[in-house]
N, C-alpha and C positions, 0 to 999 in steps of 0.2 A: 304419642304416636298418631300420625296422620295417614289415613288411606285414601288413595285416589283410585276409582274404579272406572274402567271403559265401558260405557254403556252398550256399545254395539260390538259383538264379539267378531274377531278376526282370527283366522287360522294362524297367522304370523304376526307377532307384535314385539317390538324391540322398543326399550326405553333407556334412555341415558339422562341423568339429573346431576345438577351442580347446585350449591347453596352459598349464600353469604349473608352474615349478620351484620345490619346496618349500623352505621356510626362507628365503624373500625372494628367491627367484630371478627370472629375468625371464619375462613372461607372453606368450604368443601369442594375439592376439584371434581371434575366430572367422572361419574362412576356408572357402570352398568347397573340396572335395576333388575331385580327377579320379579317376573311377572307372572302372577297366580290367578287364574280365572279372570284375567283381564284387569288385575288390580295390582298396584305397588304401595309399598308402606315406606314413609319417611319420619324420622324422629325430629319433628319440627322444633326449633329453638325459638326463644322469644326474639322478635325483631328480625327474624330470618326470611329472606327471600330465596325461593327455590325455582330454578329453571330447569324444565325438563324437554327433551327432545322425544317425541312419541310416534315411532315408525310402524305404521300397520299397512296391510294389504300386500297383496302379491309383488314381489320384487322390491319392496321397499324396506325389508328388514335386513340390516347388515349381518354378516357373519359375526360370531362373538369374537370380540376382540383378542388378540393374543398378546404375548409380552412386548414390553416397551420397543424392543428392538424388531419386532414382526410387523413392518408396514404391509398393508394389503391392498390390492385393487380388485374390485369385483365388478364384472359386467353381466347386466341381465339383458338378454337378447330377445327382442319381440319381434313377431311377423305381423305386418298390418295389412288389412284387407284392401282389396282394389277399391279405388275411390278416395282413400285417405290422401289428404292434401298437405303439402309443405307450408311452413310458415305459421304453425299453430303452437300453443303452449303445452306444458307438461301434462295438465289435467286432460287436454284433448286427446293426446296420444295414449295416456294411461288408460282412459275409457275405450278408445277405438281398438287399441292393439293389445288384445289380451291372451294370445297365443304364442307360447315359448318358441323361439327359432332356434332348433337344436342342430348340433353337428355341422356348423358353419366354421371353417378355418378362420381362427384369430389368433393373434400374437400379441404380447406385450414386450416393448423394448425398453430396457433400463440401463442403468451404468454397468450392468453385467452382461448384457447381450439381449439377444432375442429369445423369448421363451413362447414357442407356438402349442397350441392346442386346438380344440374345437369347443364350441359353445356347449355347455352342460345345462341339464334341468335345474332350477333353483340358484342359477347364476354360475358363472365361470370365475374362478378366483384364483389369483397369484399372490402367494405369500413371500415373505422376505424381499420385499421390493426396495431396491436400492436406488436412490437419487444421486445423481453425479453433482459436482460443484456447480454446474450452471443448470440443474434442473431437468437433465435429459430424462424424458418419459414419453413413450408413444403407445398407441393402441391401433393395431392395424388388421382390418378386417379384409378378407377375401369376399367381395360382394357376390352373393349367388346370382346365377342367371335369372333374369325377369325382374330384378329389383334395381332401383335406383340408389342414389347416395344416401347414406343413413342420416337420420336425425338424433343427436346425442344430447343428453342431459345428465351432468354429473354434479356430484356434492360430495363434501366430507361429513364427518359426523355431526358437526357443529354449523353445517350450512344448508342452503335451500338449493334444489335442483337448478342449475344454470345451464342455458344452451351452449354448446361447445362446437366450434366451427369443425366440419368434417369435410375433406377433400378425397373424394374416390376411396372412402373407407380408412383414410389417415386421420387420427384424432390425437391431439396433444392435450392430455389433461393438465389442470393447474392446482394441485394440492394446495391447501391454504397454508400449511406450515410445513415446508420442505425440510427444514432443519430439525423438526421434532417428528415423533412417531405419528402415523396417519392411517386411517382407514378411508379408502376412496372408493366411490360407487358411481356406476354409470347405468342409466337405462338407454339401451341401444335399439333404436326402431328402424326396421327395413320396410321401405315403402315399395309397392309394385311399379314396375315400369322400367323400360331401358332408355328413357329419356335423360337427357342432360340436367344437370343442376347449376344454378346460379346462386352465388352467395354474396352480398354486398355488406360491407361493414363500415358503418358512418361515423367519422371522427371530426373533431373540432380542432382547429390550428390555433396558435395564439395570435393575437392582433399584431399586425405588421409583418406576418408571413409573407415571404416573397415567393414568386410563381416559378422562379428558375432553381429552386433547390433539387437536389437529387432524391430519390425514392426513399434512401436510408435516413435522410434528414427528415422527412415527414413522418416516417415510421418512429423515429426517436423524439420528435417534439410535439406531434399531434396526437396527444394520448387521452382525450376526453371523448368518451362515446356520446353520440347525440342520439335522443329519443325522440319519437313522434315526428319523424320526416317521412313524408309521402313519396312513394316510387311507384311508377308504372313500367311493367313489362308487356312488350308487344312482340308476338310471333305469329307464325303461320296459321296457328289454331285460336288466336284470339287476344285479348288483353286480360292481364292480371294486375291487381293493385295491392300493395302491402306497406305498412307503416313500420319504422322501426322501432323495436322495444327497448327495454332497459340495457339489453347487451348491445344495442346499436345496430342490430343486424335485420336484414330481409333475407329470405330464402326461398327460391322457387325450384319445383322439381318437374320431372316428366317434360322438359321444355323440348319440343321437337326438333329434328334436323331443319337445317335452313337458317335464313337471317332472323335476328333479333334485335330489339332496341330497349334500352333502359333510359328512363326519363325521371330526373329528380325535380320534385316541386321545391325549388330553392327558397328557404326562408328569407325574408326581405332584408334581414340585417347581414346577410352574407352575400359574397361576390361569386364569380364563377368558381367551380369546384376544381380541385387537382385530383385526377383519378388514376389508380395504378392497378393494373388487372394482369391476371395470369391464368393458366389452365393446366389441368392433368387429364390426360386421356390413355386409353389402352388400345393398341391397334397390333394385330398378328403377334400377340403375346408380349409385346414390348410397351414400355411406359413412355408416353410422349408428354414432356413437360414444357409449356410455354410460360418461360419464366417471367415474372412479373415486370411490366414495362408501362410507361406513362401512355395514356390515350386521350385523345381530343374528346372534350365533352362541352361544346358551345351551348350555353343556355341550359347546362345540366342534362345534355341528351348526349347518349353514346349508341353505336350500333356495331354489331358484329355478327358472325355466322358461326353455327355449328356445322361441322362437316362429318365428325366421328361421333357415333352413338355414344351414351352414357359419359359424356365429357363433363368434368367439374370445372366449372368456370368461378373465378373468385376475384373480388374487387376490393380495394381499400379506397374509400371516397372520403376524401378530405375538403371540408368547407373552411374557407378563410373568412373571418370578420371583415367586413367591407369598409371601405373609406367614405368619405362624403360624395354625394351626388349632386347634379345640377339640373336646373330646369330653364328652358328657353321659350318665350312666348313670342311668336311672329304675328304682328298684326296687320291686317288688311282692312280696307274699306271697300264695300261693294258699291256699285251704281245705286242711285236713288231708287227706293222702293223694290229693290231686288227680292225676287221671291224663291227661296231655298227650295220650295216644294213644286215649283213649276216644272212642266214636262221638259226633261233633259236639262234640268240646270245643272251647271258644273262649276261649283265656285272656284276651283283652282285654276279654271280657264276664264272664268267670267270677272273674277275680283282680283286684280293684280295689283292694285294700288297699295305700297307700303305706307304705314301711317305713323308719323311721329308725334310725340307730344302728349301721348295717352298715359295716364298713370296706372300702375298695377301694385297691388298690396299681396304680400305672401304671408300667410299665418301658419304656423306649426301648431302641435296640440299641447304645447308647454305654455301655460298662462304666465310664466316668469319670463319668457323671453320677449324681446321687442319685435314688433311686425316689421318686415322688411318691405320698403316701398322704393320703386324706382319708375322711370318714364321711358317709353319708347323713344329710341333715337339718342338716348344718353351714352350708350357704348356701342350699340349696334343699330345700324339703320333699319328703323321700322320694328325693333324687337327689344325686349327686355330679357336680362340675364340674371338668375339667382344661383350662386354657386356655393361650394363649401357646405352643403346641405347634409345633415344627419339622416339616415334613413327614418321613415315613417310617414304619416299620414300629413298632407298639406292642403291648404285651400287657398286658391288664387281669385282676387277680386279685382274687377276693372272698374275704375271711375270712368262711367260711360259719358261720352261727350253729349252735349246738348244736341237736340234735333236728330237723335238716334232712334230708328224705328225699332228694330230688335237687334240682338247680340247672340251668336252662335259660335261654338267650338267645333270646328269640323273634325278635327282628329288629333291625337297625340301619338307620337313615335317615341319608343323606349328603346335604348341600348340593347336591353335583354329581353324585353317584354313584346317587342314587335309593336304592332299597332293596338291601341286601346279602342273599343269599339262600344257602342252601337254608332250609326251614322244619322245625323251628326252625333258627336260625342255629348254635347250639352247644350241647350238653350239657356240665355241669361248671363248675367255678368259675373258668375260664381262658378268655379270648377273645383270640385274635390277629387284628389288623386293620392296614390301611395307610391312613394319614391322608395326604391329598392338601394341597397348599398352600392356606391359606385356607379349608379345608373345615370345616364344622360337623357332627359326627356325633352322633345320638342314639340310644342302645341302650336296649332294653325288656328288663329283667333279672328273673327270677323265682325264687323259692325256694318249694319245696313241703314244708311241714314233715310229720314223721312224724304219720300220725294216732294217736290214742291207741288202742293195741290193745285196750282194753276197749269201744271202740264200733264201730259200723258205719256205714255209708251206703247210702242208696237214691236211684236215679236212674230217672226216668220220661221215655219218649219216645212222643210221641203221633203217629200217622199216619192219614191218611184214605184209604180204599179205594173203588174205583169199583164193586165187586162187592156184590151183596146180602150175601153172607156171604163170610168170609175164604177166599181162595183160595191166594194167594201174595203175598210183598212187591213182586213186580213190578206188582201191580196197585194199589198203595199208595203215597201220596206224603207227605212231610213236612206236617204240619200247622203253618202259619206264623202263624195268626190270633190265638193266645193262648187257652189255656182253663185254667179253674181247676180245681185238684184238691186234695180234702181228704186229709190223711194222718192216719189213725187207727190206734191200737194197742190190743192186748188187754191190761188191766191186771190181769188174773187172774180177773176177774169179769164184765167189761163192755167194750164198746169205747169208747175215749176219744179225743176229738179232740186231735191234736198239733199240726197246723198247715195252713195253706192258702196255696198258690202258684199261680202262673200260668206256663204254659209260655212260653219265650222264642220268638224269630223262628225257631228251628230246632226248635221242637216239644219242648223239653227243660226238665225241672225236676231239681234235685239237692238232696237232704237230708243233711246231714253230723251227725256225732257223735249217732248213734242208740244208744240203749240196745238190746242185743240183746234180741230177742223177736219177736213176731207182729204184723205190720202189715197194713194194707190201704190202697189208694189208690181214691178215688171220684171220677169226674169229674162235675163239676156241670153241670147243664142239658142233658146228652146222654148217650145209652146207647151203650157200647162193644159191639161184637160179638166181640171176641177178645182175648186176652192172652197175652203170651209172657214166660215168665221162667224161669231155672233154679232159682229159690228159691221157686217155687210149691208149696204143700203138696201132698201125694199127692191129697187130696180137693178141692184147688182152692178152700179156703176162707179161706186167709190167705197172706201173703208172709213168708218167713223172713229176719230180718235177723240176721247173726252177727257176732260180734266180729271186728275186724280184717279185714272183707272188705266187698265192695260187693254190693248187690242191684240188678240191672238189670232194669226192667219196659218193655216195649212194649205200648202200649195202641192198638187199632185201632178206627175207626168206619167201619162199612160203608155203602154205598148213598149216599155223599156227593154223587155226580154221576153223570150219564149216562156209562156206560163207553164209549161212542162218541164222547164229547166230547174234543177235544183238551186237553192239560193246561196247565200254567202257562206264560205267554208270557215268555221271557227279556228281561230288560232289559240283559244284560251277557254278551258273548262269554266261553267259558272261556279260562283263562290257559293256553296250551299252548306256551310257550317260556321259555328262561333267556337272560340276557344274553350277548353275545358273549364277554366275558371268562370267563364261567362254564362255557360248553359245551365249550371247546376253543380251539385257535389261532385268532387273529383271521380268517385268511384261509380258514377252513374253513366258513363260513357258506354257505348255498346261493346259487346264481345267480339264483334267483327266490324267495329268501327273503322270501318276500315280503319297565289301570290296576292297579296292584298288585291281584292277586287277592285277594277277600275271605279273611281267615284261616280263616273257617267251611269254606270249600270246602277248603282245605288240610287241614283237621282231619278232613275226611270222605274222605280218600284210603283206598284199599284198603290201602295201606302207607305208613307215614310213613318218608321216607328222607331221607338227607343224603349228599353226596358224601365219599368217603374220599380218593381220588385219582383222576386222569384214567382212565377206562376201567373203573372198577369204581364200583358203587353198593351201599352197605350198608343193611340194614335197622337202624332205630335205635330202641330202646325204653327208657323210663326204667328206673333199675335195679330189678331185681325183689326181692321179699323173701319169705320162706316166709309162706304164709298159715296161719291156725289150722286145726287138724282139724276134721273135721265134728263137729257137737255129738252128745253121746251120747244115745240115745233112751230110756234108762231100761228098766225091766222091763216085761213084759207087764201091761197094765191091764185091768180088767174092763170089761164092755159100755158101762157108763156112767162109768167111771173111766179117766183117761188121765194120761199124764205129759207135760208140755210138753217143750220142746226142751232146757230147763236142769234136767230132773230134778224139777221142781216138780209135785206131784200136785194135780189139780183135777177137780172133777165137773163134767160137761156132757155133753150128747148132740149130735153132728152134726145131727140133726133137730130139736132144740129150742134149740140154743145161739144166742143173740142175735147176729146178724152186723152189722157196721158199716153205719151208715146204713140200717137196716133195710128199708124197703119198697122204696126204689130199688135198693139192692144185690140184695135177694132176687129181684126181678123180673129184674133182668139176668142174674143167674146161672141163672134157670130158664130163660130164654129161651135162653141159650147151651147149656144142656143138651138143650133141645128140638131145637137145631140140631146136636146131636151134634158140637160143637167141642171139639177137644181143649185143656185148660187147664193141662196141667202137663208138666214134662219136655222142653220145647223150648228149645233153646239159642238165645240171640240172637247174630247174627252182628255182633260188636262192632266189625269193621274198617271200617263205613261202607259196604259193598256188601250189599245186603240178598239173602238166599237167594232163588231164584226159584221153587223147589218145582215141583209138576206144574201144567202149563197146564189149567186147568178153567174151563169156561165157565158163567157162572151167569145165570139169567134176571133181567130187569129190569122194572120197571114202565114203561108207556108204549111208544110205537113209535118206534124209532130212525129218523133220517132216512138213508136209504141211499143210496150212490153220489153223495154230495156232499161238498164239502169240510168241511161242518159236522159230518161223522160219520166215525168210524174203524171202524164196524160193517161185517163183511163181507156181501156179498149170498148167500154160501153158507157151509156150514161149512168149516173149513180142510181136511178131509180128505175132502170128497165135495161133489159139485155139487147139494146139497140146498138149495133156497131157504129163506131165513129167513121164518118166518111172521109177522113183524112184532112178536112179543113177546120175541124173544131178540136178544142182541147177540153174535155170534161174532167173537173177536178173532184176528188172526193170529199168526203164530209170533214167537219172541222171537230177536233176532240172537245168534249164537254166535261167528262167526267172519268174517273180512273178507279178501279177496284182491283186489290190484291189480296183475296181472303185469307191466304196463308200466313201473311204477316200483319193483317188487320188494317189495310189501308183502304180508305174510301174518301176520295179526294176530288174536289172541283179542279178543272183546268183552266188556267189563265193562259193568254197569249202573249208571248214575248218574242224577240228576235235576237240576232247576232249584230252587235254594233261595234265597229272599231276591231273586229275579229274576236270579240269577247262575248260570249254567250250570257245574256242578262240573268240576273238571279231571281229565283221566286220571290214574291213580295212578302211572305210570311210563312209561319211553320206548318199551316194546313194546306196550302194550295200546291199544286205541282204546275209546272210550266211546260207548254207545247211551244216548239220554236217554229214559227210560220214559214219560214223559208225551207222546212223540211217536209217529207211526205205527209199526206193526209190518210184519212181511213178509207180503207179499200183500194189504195194506189200500191202499185210495186213501189218499193223503196223505204227508206229508214225514218220512222217517226221518233223524233228526240223529245224525251220527257225528262224534267229535272226536278228534284224537291230537296228539301233541307234534311240534313242529318240532326241537326239541333237548332235551337234559336234561344235569343236572350231570355234567360230565366226558365227554358224549356229543354230539359236534357233529350227528350225523345220527341223529335218533330216527325213528319209524315214518312220520310224515307230511313228512319232510324234503323230499321231492321232490314233494310234492302240487301246487305251482305249476307244475310241467313237463307235467302232464297235458294230452293233446290231445283235441280234440273227437272222439267216437266210441271213446275208450279203454274198456275192458271193466272194471266194477266187479262183483265176486260176493260177495254175502252168504249165508251158510249158517246153518240153524237147528241146534237142538241134536240133531235127528234126521240132520243132514247134507244135508238137502234145499237145493239151490242156487237162488238168486234172481239173474239178471243184470241189470245196468243199464249203459247207455251214457252216457259223459260228454257233456252238452250244453254247458256253458260252464265257465270258471275266471276268477275275477276277484278284485280285492282290495276288501275292505270295510272301512271306518273302524272302529276299536276305540274312539275317542274319544267316540261317541255310541251310543245304544241300536241293537241291531241291526234291521234292516228287515224288515218283514212279508213282503217278497218273498222274503228268504233264508230266515227261520226259520218263516214261516207254512205254513198248510195248502196243500196242491196238490190239483187235481182230477185228478191221476194218480199212478200209484205212483212215488215219487221217493225218492232218497237225497241228502243234503246232507253234504258232507265239510269239516271245518273245522280249520285250523291257524294258527298265527301267521304274520305277514308285515309287510311294511314296515319301518320303522326301529325300533331299540331306543330307547324313550323313557325316558331316566334320571329324568324328573320323576314318572314314574308306575311305572317298573320293569317295564315291559312293552312288547311291540312295539305300535305305533301302528295297525296294521292287522291284518286277518285274511285269509288266502288261503282262499277258499270255492270248492269245486267242486260243480256239480249234475249228477246223472245220473238219467236215466228208464229205467224197468224195459223191457226188450225181450222180445219173444215168442221162441218157440223157434227161428224164422227168423232172428232177429237184427235184425228191424225193431222200433222203438218200438210199445209197446202204445198203443191209443187211449185216450183219457181216458174 
């Protein structure tokens, strides 16, 4: 006789055992054991193996089995405390929900009809349960007020508790052996809350499944439950993540009234899902059924809305194994020596030469397969195509042509994934990517040839300033309208016309392959007031172009508009977030987290960056090369004799030498001299963030409109209570730092602007951007500040928690002198990123305001941006802490 003793005593213990003698010996069917002081006894035979089910603890001890014809169903009803969450396992609810929920109306429906009762202590049991020929069996609870849909786990004598779907208190149990006698048990947990519930059940379909089948076909043929599939639910109160378990289910409870969305993280070996959803709700004492129907889920994304409290929403979510995918590489060659990191570099505008004859190799992760090779132009002009590809990782390698300086992949676009990022996607001849089932990826691949070291290049940028004379770049904006410039060069005896070009939408002109020498640029139809270049001659009479170098010139026009007038109106919010898969783990997006940004904006970042690995961001630059030494200056020349930069002697006098475009150019330079403007030795900030310089006030013609939303002029000087006399416009201080203590923000401010209607994006995860065409500190009007939600490998960037700001929270901006300006939050809300920003958000205000912007809403694969922006508005407060009057 063998004795097994339970070491930890339980008030309720129930044990069933069965035995089998190995090697064909006799079997003992399952029998109920007598438990005495926590022990059972079994007469163990030689070579016998005994299996026992040991039920202990409250609610787990089944009622004593009755005769073979007496099938039973027992429900143990538990009340869960406030704060209990959906989507957990049996152990969680068993520990959290220890109070029996009594006297709740409940009914069992079997082949003999409905058997109604109320929940009882120690379980509610139905005897003589009869199963019909198709297994009809239901348990129906009348959900008590203040509780949501139940969570139900059921099992039979020889099974483990399994999560059973419930819809508004309707449960359909599934006994293991319906044709034999059974005892069936359910733990039935009620969770507080009158919110709605969502249940998604995940199924795998057979290969070759078509997308045009009816719902019944999918239900009958897609029968394999899918485990470990990530889902994200977004609603008005935040974001919740769940992963399917062994039952293929995710469940959310207490979902508030209003819109919601569900996003599946589609496994790469599957194509778009087929989703069929329905709902059940109660209204005015009647049951409302939304019968299951197919819904659109592009990219695994689905949205709907709850309008009735305590609605139960359920979806069958079918994944179809995908077919082959394809990869296309489009090959461009840039101008010689092209600098991707140059100020406002725009490869898709600057590099338009499709290139044939370049070999590409495609390698998969199977060493047994043959690598694929093809050449651009073989089937598509300037491109290579790889089709019929199985899902999985691939490596693309270019055989780089000779005389190539560097190679970069600007971006790749996927049919499902949208854009891959960062910008650029990769430097070098190799790109690794992952192809999903049925996906079509197109990559834009660029080569930059070595420039001929015997030649140079010259780039012009044009800016408009609001001040009458040049003060600092913070008063100037990129000129987007297009302006003609002549390029002329000194041929040894006179200025000769070389070329005429027009600035692009980003105020830029580029000339390549210039013979080293002395050049000049002349703006047609307008007078510039200031010029910056490191290559301006000492006397300001010409621009030097050296071999193997770039000459950069910034030309400014002054007095273009009233400095008190607000600047360009944005038609597009800044791109201030990266995709969930690129910022970090899926579950690390914010609870209120909340169109692909123009490449020109990315090119104008303070730094060009890409991720190296999670947690670290590295600066990326094209390969550098030694530049030629400064040209020799030759020997000292006489008063009328000079040697040019290349040692050639020429006779000319600075006072009599013919200047390019003589009349216009001379007048322009004399005007500049009269204004005492420095014309040489000033370095251009080539990273895209203009130098601020000293804050200087310039007089303007006309009388500004003071104290109204149409003017940014102050009614007094920034440093004294001196009234403006009507002829001057005094501007406020420039923001230098931002602090929002309640959400842990302490950030430096960088200066950006709106170009092409799009607000440039902040350069990294730590900086916030002030848009210089908007108000300044101390002015009536709207200061616009943007910051990133997340960043490459950084799940929480500077404005990650912006959506959690509460009314009255303190926002502090400081200027360069450390003077603080305090604001109080008035509201926080979501704004659509799929349409132009509203005037209410980004327009002028008749009080001192600051508007904070970051990404929000859902990640939209089709545009590779978040579809909303989280926006917070704050009003300047007086020293007492009360809002200042308008």
